[in-house]
N, C-alpha and C positions, 0 to 999 in steps of 0.2 A: 145164471143170470143174476145181476145185482138186484137187490130189493130196493125199490124206491117208490115213493108216493109223492104226488104233487098236489098243492093246494094254493089257491089264491088267497092272500091275506090282506092286501091293501091295493089300491089302484096302482097298477103297473108293477106289482110285486108278486112273484111266484116263488114258493118254497118247495124244494124237493128234498125229502129226507133220504140220505144215503147211508145205508147200513153196511156192515161187513158183507162182502159178496158171498161168503160161505163160512161155515163153522171153522174150516181150516184157516181162513184169514184171521178170524178172531183168536184162534189158538196161537197163530204165529205172533200176533201182537202180544199176547199174554206171556209167551215164551221169551220174547226179547226185552220187554219193558215193564216197569212198575212205577207207581206214583209214590213220591216221598216228599220230605221237606226239602225244598230247593232254595236257591239264592233269593227268590222273590215269591214267598208263599210256597205253594206246591210246585213240584217239578217232576219231570219224567227222567227215570234212571235206567241204565242198561242192566238187565238181569245177568248178562254174560258178555263176553268179549264180542264186539261186532266189527267185522272187517270192513275196511274202506270199500265203498261201492255197493255194499249190501242194501237191498231194499228192505228196510226194517218192517214196514207194515203199510197197508192201505189205511186211510184215515176215515173213520165213519163221521157223520155229522149231517149238516143241512146245507144244501146249495140254495142260495137266495139270489134271484134275478131282480135287481133293483139298484139303479145307479146311485141312489142316495142312502143306501143301507150302511150301517156301521155299528160296531159294538166292541167291547173290550177284547173279545176273543176272535173276531172274524178275520179271515184271510182274504186278501184281494185275489180273486180268481180270474180277473180280466173280463173284458166284454160285458161290463155292467153286472158282473157276478161277484158275490162274496160267498165264502164258505165258513160256516160255524162248525169247528171241529168238535167231535164228541170225546168223552173220556176214553183213554187216558191222555190223548194228544192235545186236549184243550189246555193242558198244564205245561206245554213246552215253553220254556223261558227263552228270552233273547240273550244273545252275546254277539259282540262285534267280531269274535272268533268262533263261529259256529262249528259244531261237530256234525251237523246234519242239515239237510235242506229238503224243502217240500217241492214236489213237482207234480204236474198233471200229465199223466201218460196218454199219448195219442197214437200209439203203435198198435201192435197185434193184440186184439182183445182176448185172445186165448192165453196170452202171457199174463196180462194184467187187465182188468176191466177198465174201459175208457171213462173219461169225464169224472174222475174222482182223484183226490190228492193222495200221494204216497210220500213216505219219509225215507230218505236215502242217507247213508253214512258218508260224509265227506272225507273222513279220515277214520282210522281205527279208533274205536271207542272202548275203553276199559270197562270191565265188569264193575258195577257200582257207581260209575261216573254219571253225572247229570248230563243229559243230552240237550244241546242248545241249537236254536235256529237263529238266523238273522231276520228280524222282523222287517227291515228295510222299508220303514214307513215313509209316506209322503211327507214333505216338509211341513205341511199344514197340520199334521198329526204328531209331529216329532216332540219327544219329551227328553229331558236329560237322561243320559245312560249311566247306570251304576254297575255295569257288568264286571268291571275290574280287570278285563283282558288287557294285556300289555299294549295292544294296538287299539284300545277303545277310542271310538270317534268322539265321545262326549255326548252324543245324541243318538237316540234310537231313530234312525233315518236311513233311507236308501244311500249307500256310500257315494253314488254318482251325484247325489243332490246335497251332500254335506255342506259345501261352500254356500249354497243358497240358504241353508238353514242357519249357518253361522251368521251370515249377513243379516238375515231376517231378525235374529235374536240379539244382535249387537247393541 
């Protein structure tokens, strides 16, 4: 059973700490990734080759239920929820050509505990390679992108809302 604790911190805000669901889950993360110097401060790197489609790890952190919450590391979890990832995954950097993606599993809880984020490889990741996700931010939060990918959008923004961001910042 996943370890979690809930606390009310502000009117309308509930925080639930989500830890690794088991020592095996923590060990899996430690076997797959490490923190090192990335393209933007710290980054998350593959300790070994990771095949496309591999669930790299569940991500520990804090689930916050508050429509107005935001921070430098939070992930939009939908339904007025944000997720503050814990180490090492709080150091995942953005790229317009991501090698991994976050997802919330809603299937068989015997396979993966529900209501927590996971990191999955979108393509094969080489040993020692920095792992990137696409932040896909809302245009109101968009900042210029410096990822250097050949298909860089120029903005850290949801690709479906790029035109809106360009027009807003023209």
